[in-house]
N, C-alpha and C positions, 0 to 999 in steps of 0.2 A: 635282458641284455642290459651289461653295467657296463658303463666308461671308465676308466681309469685314468687318470692324467701319470704320467711318468717324468722325469728326467731326462731328455738327451744332451743334456750339458748345460754350457754359461758362456757366452764370449763376449768379447769386449773391441767394438771398434767404429770410427769415427761417427760423431752423430751426421754428420751432413752428409751421408752417404744416406740416408734415411730424410733428414729432416733438413733440407738443402740449404735455410737459414742461419742453418746452424755454421756457428766460427767452425773452422778449422779444425782447432787446439782441443773442441770437444768432442767428448767420448760418448757413447752409452754402452750399458750394460745389455745384452741381448741374452733370455732364458732360450732354449731349443725343448723341444715335448717330444716327445713320442705317446700318441693315444692306442691304450691299448682297448676293447671291443671285445668282451666277451658274451655268450649266448652256447645252448646245449649246442648250436651247430659247427662251434669251433671260436679260436682266436685269433682276433683282426689286428692286427697292429699298423698301425697307421703313421710311419717313417720311423727311422730307427738312432736315429740324431748321431753322438758324433762319434767317431773312436774310440776308446779309452786307451790309445795309444799317445793322442796329440796330448795328453797332458803333461808329461814325459817332455815330446820332443816331437814339435805340431811340426817344424821344418821338413822333419824326417818325413810324414805322411805327407803335407799339404804342398811342399816343396816353397814357391815364391808367392802362395796363398797365405801363409803365415806372416808375411808383413801388412795384410790387410786385415788379421782378426788374429785376437790372441783367447787363449784359450783360459779361463779365470775357472775351473772347476775341480774336484777332488777325482782321487782315483775310483771311487765309487758314484761317481754323479754320474752314469748313463745306464742304459735302457735294460744293457744286463744284469747289472746291481740292482736296478728298479722291479725287473721279472723275479728274480731271487727270492725278494722281499716278499713277493705276493705265493714263492714258491712256486714256481716256474722256471723251467728254463726254455731256452729257446728254442728247441725240438717239439717245445710245446703250443705253439704258434702256426699255425695252420698258412694264416694268407696273410704276408706282407704289402701295404698298400705305400708306394715312392710318391707322394705329394708332387715330388722333381728330385732333382739325383744331384743338387749340389753339395757338394762334403759336408757339409752340416745338417743333413736329412736322413741320409742313404749309408752314413758311416759305418754301421756294424751289418747291417745285410748281410757279410759273408757269415756271422755266426747262425743265419737262421737257414738252413743245408736241407731243412723237411718240407719249406713252405712252398706256396705257389708266389712269387713277387707280383707285383703286378705295376705298371708304369705304363706310362701315353707312350706308345710309338714315337711320337716327334719329340720327345726327352730322348729316347734311347738313340734318336737320331743326331742328336744335335751335341750329346754325352761324346758321338765316337767322332767329333770334327777336328778339325786340324787343331784348331785352334780351342780343346776342350778345356784345359789348363784353366788360360788365361779367363771362362768364362764361369768358373767355380765349379767345373765337374772335375775328381780326379778318379782315375778310372780302379785304385787300390779300392775306392768303395763302391764299384757296380760292377766292374768286372769280372765276376765269377763265375764256373759255372753252377749256375741257383737256377730252378724252373720258374723262367721269367716269362710273363702273359702279356706281353704288350699289348694294349686298348686302342681305339681310334676316339671313342664317342664316352657318352655317357653307360653307366652300365651300374643297372641294380645288381648288386653283387650274390645276394640272393632268391633276387627275385621278390620280394614280397615288402619293398619299399622303405626297408629298414635298415637300412646301409649302401647309400647312391653314393656311387662317383661320378663327379661333374667336373668337367676340364675348365677350366678359367684362364686364360692364357696371360701373358700379360707379362710378368716377371722371368717367365720363362718360355720356351715354344709351348711343353708339355705338361702346365700345371694343374693336378689336379687336387681339388677339392671332397669333401666328404660329407653330405647330408646324411643325419645319426639321427634315427628318431627313435629315442627311448622310452617308457612306458610312460614314467612321473616328471622326467625333467623336460621333458619334450624336443622337439628339433632344435640340433645343434649343428651349425657348419663350422667345421673343423678344417680353417678355410688358407693357413699355411701362409707359404710369402706372398698370397693374394694381398692380404694383409697385414707384413710384416709388423706393424702397431697402426693401432686402433687413428693417431690422427690422418693416414692415410685416405681410408674412409669417410673421416669425417671431413675432413677439409679438402680432395681430391686431388693433394697434391704428390705427385709423386717420387718414388726414391731414386735415388742414380744411378741404381743397377735393375735397372727394368730393362727388359729386352724391348718392348715394343711398346710404346706410349697408348699407342691406339688402344691395340689389344688389352692393356689394363684397365683403361676406364672403362671399356664397355665391359669387363670383366665385376671391376668396382660396383656397376651402374649393376650388373646380377646376381652381387653381393648384398649390397640394396634392398633388392628388390626380395630376396629370401628374410632378410633382416625385418625387414617389413610384415611377409605373414605370417611373423611371431616367432622364429627360430633366434638362440641366441648363437653369436659369432667369435669362435674360439680365432688369437690370432697367432700369427706364426713366434711371435717371439716380441711379443707385450710385457715389460716387466709390473707394470703398475697390476696389470690382469690376472698373470700370474701368480702375484702372490695375494689373489683371492682366492684362487682356485682350489676346491680338494685336489689332493693330490695320495699318490702309491693307494694305501688297501683303505682309501676313505671314497669308496666310488662314487659315481651317479648313475643312477638308475631309471 
């Protein structure tokens, strides 16, 4: 199995959302990742990033959310272009795993019409709530006639321990991480926004955009346990880590 790290876009937001002690005027740049896992059993895509249209008019897709985050990416800085660079099209993806349904993590879901889309049942429930937009959920991202497969607990994708989906609620009610076992690299936890920034894991100071602080603290303890067992943690939006990762065709195996 190989793991390709693809860009799902890049955003600018207020730094204090993630690091509460920062000055309100400070901003932070947040890379958005989509992770492609390839082997003989199929192609699995973990998160689909931002929709390409937000480069030109984020308000048209995101509405009031566009006031909180600014796309700072080019027209080819998305998962569709990233797949094309590998010689793949959306129809080549067999499974899409949604870590959660915030707009920067599932913006390109609609392109993957032949894939099974796995999402936590609580995440779907939350995305359908009356205040969904205010909580970061945009119906245009996830509400499509796709083959959705809601899950409610841990899921070993191929029943062999190589891609295990783990519920880690806190940032959202239905957050999923993926624990991946690569032949040479070893264990890698795709933590998504359970660990948006490394500082959250290191300090325990929780971001302001946390749904449930107690749940997130428990999930962070689980991430620390997984890391202590030898796994590498890939954060959801850590710019310093992003710069060190191999991307595109330069896969991890």
